[in-house]
DRENDO-1510 file (C-alpha; in Angstrom, 1 decimal, always signed):
<recs>
REC; n; res; u; v; w
REC; 1; MET; +0.1; +0.1; +0.2 .
REC; 2; THR; +1.2; +3.3; -1.2 .
REC; 3; ILE; -0.4; +6.9; +0.5 .
REC; 4; ASP; -2.1; +8.8; -1.9 .
REC; 5; PRO; +0.2; +11.4; -3.0 .
REC; 6; GLU; -2.5; +14.6; -2.5 .
REC; 7; THR; -2.6; +13.0; +1.2 .
REC; 8; ALA; +0.8; +13.1; +1.8 .
REC; 9; ARG; +0.6; +16.8; +0.5 .
REC; 10; GLN; -1.7; +17.6; +3.0 .
REC; 11; ILE; -0.1; +16.1; +5.9 .
REC; 12; ASP; +2.8; +18.0; +5.4 .
REC; 13; GLU; +1.1; +21.0; +5.6 .
REC; 14; LEU; +0.1; +20.1; +9.2 .
REC; 15; SER; +2.0; +20.7; +12.4 .
REC; 16; LEU; +2.6; +17.6; +14.0 .
REC; 17; SER; +3.0; +17.6; +17.7 .
REC; 18; ASN; +4.4; +14.6; +19.9 .
REC; 19; GLN; +0.8; +14.2; +21.5 .
REC; 20; PRO; -1.1; +10.9; +21.6 .
REC; 21; LEU; -2.2; +11.1; +17.7 .
REC; 22; LEU; -6.3; +10.2; +17.6 .
REC; 23; VAL; -7.2; +10.0; +13.9 .
REC; 24; LEU; -11.3; +9.8; +13.2 .
REC; 25; ASP; -13.1; +8.6; +10.2 .
REC; 26; VAL; -15.8; +11.4; +9.1 .
REC; 27; ASP; -18.9; +9.8; +7.6 .
REC; 28; ASP; -21.0; +7.5; +10.0 .
REC; 29; VAL; -18.2; +8.1; +12.4 .
REC; 30; ILE; -18.4; +12.4; +13.2 .
REC; 31; LEU; -20.9; +13.1; +10.5 .
REC; 32; GLU; -24.4; +11.0; +10.3 .
REC; 33; PHE; -24.4; +9.4; +6.3 .
REC; 34; ILE; -26.6; +6.2; +6.0 .
REC; 35; ARG; -29.4; +8.1; +7.8 .
REC; 36; PRO; -29.8; +11.5; +5.9 .
REC; 37; PHE; -28.5; +9.4; +2.6 .
REC; 38; PRO; -31.9; +7.5; +1.9 .
REC; 39; GLU; -33.7; +11.0; +2.1 .
REC; 40; TYR; -31.7; +12.7; -0.2 .
REC; 41; LEU; -32.0; +10.0; -2.8 .
REC; 42; ARG; -35.5; +9.9; -3.1 .
REC; 43; THR; -35.6; +13.4; -3.8 .
REC; 44; ARG; -33.5; +11.9; -6.9 .
REC; 45; GLY; -35.8; +9.2; -7.8 .
REC; 46; PHE; -34.2; +6.5; -5.7 .
REC; 47; GLU; -34.3; +4.1; -2.7 .
REC; 48; LEU; -31.8; +2.5; -0.4 .
REC; 49; LYS; -32.5; -1.2; -0.1 .
REC; 50; LEU; -30.3; -2.8; +2.1 .
REC; 51; GLU; -29.8; -6.4; +2.0 .
REC; 52; SER; -26.5; -6.6; +1.8 .
REC; 53; PHE; -23.6; -4.2; +3.4 .
REC; 54; GLY; -22.6; -1.9; +1.2 .
REC; 55; LEU; -24.1; +1.3; -1.5 .
REC; 56; ASN; -23.3; -0.8; -4.2 .
REC; 57; GLY; -26.3; -3.6; -5.5 .
REC; 58; ASN; -28.4; -1.3; -2.7 .
REC; 59; VAL; -30.0; +1.4; -4.4 .
REC; 60; ALA; -32.9; +1.5; -6.6 .
REC; 61; ASP; -35.0; +3.3; -9.5 .
REC; 62; LEU; -37.9; +4.5; -7.6 .
REC; 63; SER; -40.1; +4.2; -10.9 .
REC; 64; SER; -39.0; +1.0; -11.6 .
REC; 65; GLY; -37.8; -0.7; -9.1 .
REC; 66; GLN; -34.5; -1.8; -10.7 .
REC; 67; ARG; -31.0; -1.7; -9.0 .
REC; 68; VAL; -28.7; +0.6; -10.3 .
REC; 69; ASP; -25.4; +0.1; -11.3 .
REC; 70; ASN; -21.8; +1.0; -9.3 .
REC; 71; GLU; -21.2; +3.8; -11.7 .
REC; 72; THR; -24.8; +5.5; -10.7 .
REC; 73; VAL; -24.4; +4.8; -7.4 .
REC; 74; ALA; -20.7; +6.7; -7.4 .
REC; 75; GLN; -22.4; +9.6; -9.1 .
REC; 76; LEU; -25.2; +9.8; -6.4 .
REC; 77; VAL; -22.6; +9.9; -3.8 .
REC; 78; ASP; -20.7; +12.4; -5.2 .
REC; 79; ALA; -23.8; +14.5; -5.7 .
REC; 80; PHE; -24.9; +14.1; -2.3 .
REC; 81; PHE; -21.2; +15.1; -1.1 .
REC; 82; GLU; -22.0; +18.8; -3.1 .
REC; 83; VAL; -24.6; +19.3; -1.1 .
REC; 84; GLN; -24.0; +17.6; +2.3 .
REC; 85; HIS; -24.4; +20.7; +4.1 .
REC; 86; ASP; -27.9; +20.5; +3.8 .
REC; 87; TRP; -28.2; +16.8; +5.1 .
REC; 88; GLN; -25.6; +15.8; +7.5 .
REC; 89; LYS; -25.8; +16.4; +11.2 .
REC; 90; LEU; -23.0; +15.6; +13.8 .
REC; 91; ALA; -23.6; +11.6; +15.5 .
REC; 92; GLU; -24.8; +11.7; +18.8 .
REC; 93; ASP; -22.6; +12.8; +21.5 .
REC; 94; ALA; -19.5; +12.9; +19.0 .
REC; 95; SER; -18.8; +16.6; +19.3 .
REC; 96; GLU; -18.6; +16.5; +23.1 .
REC; 97; THR; -16.4; +13.6; +23.3 .
REC; 98; ILE; -13.6; +14.6; +20.4 .
REC; 99; ALA; -13.9; +18.1; +22.2 .
REC; 100; ARG; -12.5; +16.1; +25.3 .
REC; 101; LEU; -10.3; +14.0; +23.8 .
REC; 102; SER; -8.7; +16.6; +22.0 .
REC; 103; ARG; -7.4; +18.3; +25.6 .
REC; 104; ALA; -4.7; +15.6; +25.9 .
REC; 105; SER; -4.3; +14.4; +22.2 .
REC; 106; GLN; -3.6; +16.0; +18.7 .
REC; 107; VAL; -7.2; +14.9; +16.6 .
REC; 108; VAL; -7.0; +15.0; +12.7 .
REC; 109; LEU; -10.2; +13.6; +10.5 .
REC; 110; LEU; -9.1; +11.5; +7.7 .
REC; 111; THR; -11.8; +11.2; +5.3 .
REC; 112; ALA; -12.2; +8.7; +2.1 .
REC; 113; MET; -13.8; +11.1; -0.5 .
REC; 114; PRO; -12.7; +12.7; -3.3 .
REC; 115; HIS; -10.2; +15.4; -2.8 .
REC; 116; ARG; -12.4; +17.8; -4.9 .
REC; 117; TYR; -14.9; +17.7; -1.9 .
REC; 118; ARG; -12.7; +18.6; +0.8 .
REC; 119; GLN; -13.6; +22.3; +0.9 .
REC; 120; THR; -16.8; +21.9; +1.0 .
REC; 121; ARG; -16.4; +19.1; +3.6 .
REC; 122; ARG; -14.1; +21.6; +5.7 .
REC; 123; ALA; -17.2; +24.4; +5.4 .
REC; 124; LEU; -19.5; +21.9; +6.9 .
REC; 125; LEU; -17.3; +20.9; +9.7 .
REC; 126; ASP; -16.5; +24.6; +10.4 .
REC; 127; GLN; -20.1; +25.3; +10.6 .
REC; 128; LEU; -20.6; +22.4; +12.9 .
REC; 129; GLU; -17.4; +24.1; +15.0 .
REC; 130; MET; -15.6; +21.1; +14.4 .
REC; 131; ARG; -12.6; +22.7; +13.8 .
REC; 132; TYR; -10.0; +19.8; +13.6 .
REC; 133; PRO; -7.3; +19.2; +10.6 .
REC; 134; LEU; -9.0; +17.7; +7.7 .
REC; 135; LEU; -7.5; +15.1; +5.3 .
REC; 136; THR; -8.8; +13.7; +2.2 .
REC; 137; THR; -7.9; +10.6; +0.7 .
REC; 138; GLU; -8.5; +8.2; -2.4 .
REC; 139; ARG; -6.5; +5.2; -1.2 .
REC; 140; ALA; -5.9; +3.0; +1.4 .
REC; 141; LYS; -6.0; +4.6; +5.2 .
REC; 142; GLY; -3.0; +3.0; +6.6 .
REC; 143; PRO; -0.2; +4.7; +5.2 .
REC; 144; ALA; -1.5; +8.1; +5.6 .
REC; 145; ILE; -2.0; +7.4; +9.1 .
REC; 146; LYS; +1.6; +6.2; +9.3 .
REC; 147; ARG; +3.1; +9.4; +7.8 .
REC; 148; LEU; +0.5; +11.4; +10.3 .
REC; 149; ARG; +2.5; +9.8; +13.1 .
REC; 150; GLY; +5.9; +10.6; +12.3 .
REC; 151; ASP; +8.9; +9.5; +13.3 .
REC; 152; HIS; +8.2; +10.0; +17.1 .
REC; 153; PRO; +6.7; +6.8; +18.7 .
REC; 154; ARG; +3.5; +8.3; +20.1 .
REC; 155; PRO; +0.8; +6.2; +20.5 .
REC; 156; VAL; -2.1; +6.2; +17.9 .
REC; 157; ALA; -5.9; +5.5; +18.0 .
REC; 158; PHE; -8.1; +5.4; +14.9 .
REC; 159; VAL; -11.6; +5.3; +14.7 .
REC; 160; ASP; -13.6; +4.2; +11.5 .
REC; 161; ASP; -16.9; +2.2; +10.7 .
REC; 162; MET; -15.3; +0.5; +7.3 .
REC; 163; TYR; -13.5; -2.5; +8.4 .
REC; 164; TYR; -11.8; -2.5; +5.4 .
REC; 165; ASN; -9.7; +0.6; +6.6 .
REC; 166; LEU; -9.3; -0.5; +10.0 .
REC; 167; VAL; -7.3; -3.6; +8.7 .
REC; 168; SER; -5.3; -1.0; +6.2 .
REC; 169; VAL; -4.1; +0.7; +9.7 .
REC; 170; ARG; -3.8; -2.9; +11.5 .
REC; 171; ASP; -1.3; -3.8; +8.8 .
REC; 172; THR; +0.6; -0.5; +8.6 .
REC; 173; VAL; +0.6; +0.6; +11.8 .
REC; 174; VAL; +0.7; -2.4; +13.9 .
REC; 175; ASP; +0.7; -1.0; +17.5 .
REC; 176; ALA; -2.3; +1.1; +16.7 .
REC; 177; HIS; -5.5; +0.9; +18.6 .
REC; 178; LEU; -8.6; +0.2; +16.2 .
REC; 179; PHE; -11.7; +1.1; +17.0 .
REC; 180; HIS; -15.3; +0.2; +15.1 .
REC; 181; LEU; -17.8; +3.0; +15.6 .
REC; 182; MET; -21.1; +3.5; +13.4 .
REC; 183; ALA; -23.0; +6.4; +14.0 .
REC; 184; ASP; -26.0; +4.2; +13.1 .
REC; 185; ASN; -25.9; +0.5; +14.5 .
REC; 186; SER; -28.8; -0.6; +12.2 .
REC; 187; VAL; -26.6; -1.7; +9.5 .
REC; 188; ARG; -24.1; -3.5; +11.7 .
REC; 189; ALA; -26.3; -6.9; +11.6 .
REC; 190; LEU; -25.1; -6.5; +7.5 .
REC; 191; MET; -21.5; -6.5; +8.2 .
REC; 192; PRO; -19.1; -9.4; +7.9 .
REC; 193; PRO; -17.3; -10.4; +11.3 .
REC; 194; ILE; -14.8; -7.5; +12.5 .
REC; 195; PRO; -11.5; -8.7; +12.4 .
REC; 196; GLN; -9.4; -9.8; +15.4 .
REC; 197; GLY; -7.4; -6.7; +16.8 .
REC; 198; ILE; -10.4; -4.0; +16.5 .
REC; 199; THR; -12.3; -2.9; +19.4 .
REC; 200; VAL; -16.0; -2.9; +18.5 .
REC; 201; VAL; -17.9; +0.1; +20.5 .
REC; 202; GLU; -21.5; +0.9; +20.3 .
REC; 203; HIS; -21.3; +4.6; +20.7 .
REC; 204; TRP; -19.4; +7.7; +21.3 .
REC; 205; LYS; -19.6; +7.9; +25.1 .
REC; 206; GLU; -18.2; +4.2; +25.4 .
REC; 207; ALA; -15.8; +5.2; +22.7 .
REC; 208; GLY; -14.4; +8.4; +24.4 .
REC; 209; GLU; -13.7; +6.3; +27.7 .
REC; 210; LYS; -12.0; +3.6; +25.7 .
REC; 211; ILE; -9.9; +5.9; +23.9 .
REC; 212; ALA; -8.6; +7.8; +26.5 .
REC; 213; ARG; -7.8; +4.4; +28.3 .
REC; 214; SER; -5.8; +3.0; +25.3 .
REC; 215; LEU; -3.6; +6.8; +24.5 .
REC; 216; LYS; -3.6; +6.8; +28.5 .
REC; 217; LEU; -4.8; +10.3; +28.1 .
</recs>
């Protein structure tokens, strides 16, 4: 796995510290996604029929009932990101918990989305008073977190709702503390089993306690 060059550039612009590093995904970790996205789809003439984990294969045309192809799903997600400020809200207890953790750690947000939506996402987070550094990546997250950590062997914790992102970090930053958190647990039953070495947390209050313990905050 290699780092996304644009992500590397964004990281190199940051002032890194020797504090414990807390890296957080954004969609369905800090911001709700799986709740507002179906509502957005209906305004576009589509619906979400979650019968398996993931969006591909689960979006249907409202008029015909036919499932749409992956390219159409990608286009709908991109269009949603363009108007995310109209739809996405903070996950319950996220703001307060992260603020508390940030007093003794360096918090960085790492979201898997096209780089062209970085400023749109930045504006939404600022509006919600989540003014932590924001990185975007179009590749695996593990190499990005390795670069974020830098040469100092500071403790690292990473929170994401996608197990494959957590596995990427597990395989790249072997001593990272990994947490699987979903802003909406209703889709958890559709997921494959969470791989070993990853701690499942049900909500931000539980996550805050376990992250603080792992980073010795």
